[in-house]
N, C-alpha and C positions, 0 to 999 in steps of 0.2 A: 663449423666441420672440420675447415681446414688445420686448422689448430686445435682441435680439438683433438686429431689423428692422428698431425705430427707432435703434440707432446708423450700419445699413445709410443708414436713406435723408438723417438727417445728415450720415453724410461723405460721400455723395457730390451733397449742398444743399450740403457746404461748398466741394468742387471744383470744383464747377459756379464758384462765385462767380470764384476766382482762373482757372482754363483753363477757361471756356463748351467752344470746340468739339471740346474733347477727353472733351464728358460720356459721349458713346456707349460707348467702351472701360467707361467705371469700373465703369457703370451694367447692362451686361453679365456683370462680372467680381462684384460684387457680390449682383446675380440670381443665380448662379453660385453663389456658396457660400451662402444662402438655402438656395437648393432642395437642394445638397448638403449640406446641413448634416441639413436635416431630412428628407429621403431616407436615411439612415444610421444616422437616429439611431430614425424607428420602422421600420425593417428591422434593427435590432438590438435593437428590443422583441419584433420577430414569429419572430425565431429563437431569443431564450434561452425565451419564450412565455411571454410578461405574460400573466396576467390584460386582458381588455379592455380592448384595447390600442389597437383601435378605436372606442373611447367616448373614449378618450384623449385621442383625436389627433382627434376632431372639437369636442371643449370646447378643447385647446387650440386649435384654429384660429378660435374665435370668440374668444377673449377675448386672444390674441394680435395679431387686428384691431382690436376695441379698443383694446387696451391699447400698441398700436404707432401706434394714433394720435392718441392722448393724443399718449405720450412722443415724438414724430416734432415735434408741436408744441410743447412744452416746448422740447427741444433746438435745432429749429432758433430760437425764440426768444431763447434763450441766449448760442446758438452761433457761428449763421450771421448774420441776414437781421433780428433782432428781430419774428417774426411774431408778429400780435397774434390775438388768440381769435377774430375772424371765420374764422379759418384750419379753426379746428375743426370747425366745421361740413361740409366736405368733407372732413377727416381719417376722421373717425366715419362719413362714409356710404362715397361711393366709394373712400374709401383703403383702411376698413376689411375693406369688400368684396375688397377685391387680395389684401390682407393676408391673409386667411382662407381662400383659396383659390392662395396661396402658398405655406398650408400645405398643409392638406387635399389638393390634386389628388401634392403628391409625397411624404407618411404617406402613405397609398389605395398606391401604387406601392408605397412604402420597405415597406409593410407585406405586399403578398402575394410580392413577392419575402423578404423574409426571410422568411417562415412556408413558401418553396418551400426554402428555403436547409435550413432548420430542420428542418425533413421528410427530406431529403434527407439532412442531416446527422447523425441520429439516427435514421435505418436503416426511418425505417415509410411504412408505402406503403398504397397504397388498399386494395390487393387483398389482404386477411384471411386466408383462408381458408390461404395458404399461410407462415403463419408461424404456428411450432409454440406450442402456450400451454405456458403453467408449472404444472406441475397446484397445484393450493386448494390450502394445508394445513389446512383442513380439509372433506374432500368431502364433495358435496350425498348425503344420502339418499336413495332409489329411494320415491316416491313407493307406501304404500303401497293394496292398494284398495281399495276404497269394499265393505260386504259389503253 
């Protein structure tokens, strides 16, 4: 996720150098692709029943925030406008927080939707009284009365 977010930030910065007036449209498209990717990926995780998917996406958001900040500064320094180390402070504070939220919020929505779809797909309902139980291969023994 950090690499994807950094690539989108560098691509929009590079586009802004050549087309400064059309920057808004490209930024909206990049954000939509990032949000859509996170939402779809987290929905698939929830739909398949991946264990601890919520915790995984929380950690992913934190790592993506910091990682995307560093990679964006490096990418812009190499490919766009020779950004210096002075840009690293803002990338690791406000930029990292924005990226973390840009991962965390769609991931939460994806986990919610994917979990609901997975429940419907597997035919599991919240009301377990109506679903018949399979007989156990080892039936329980009746408790013997105490003498």
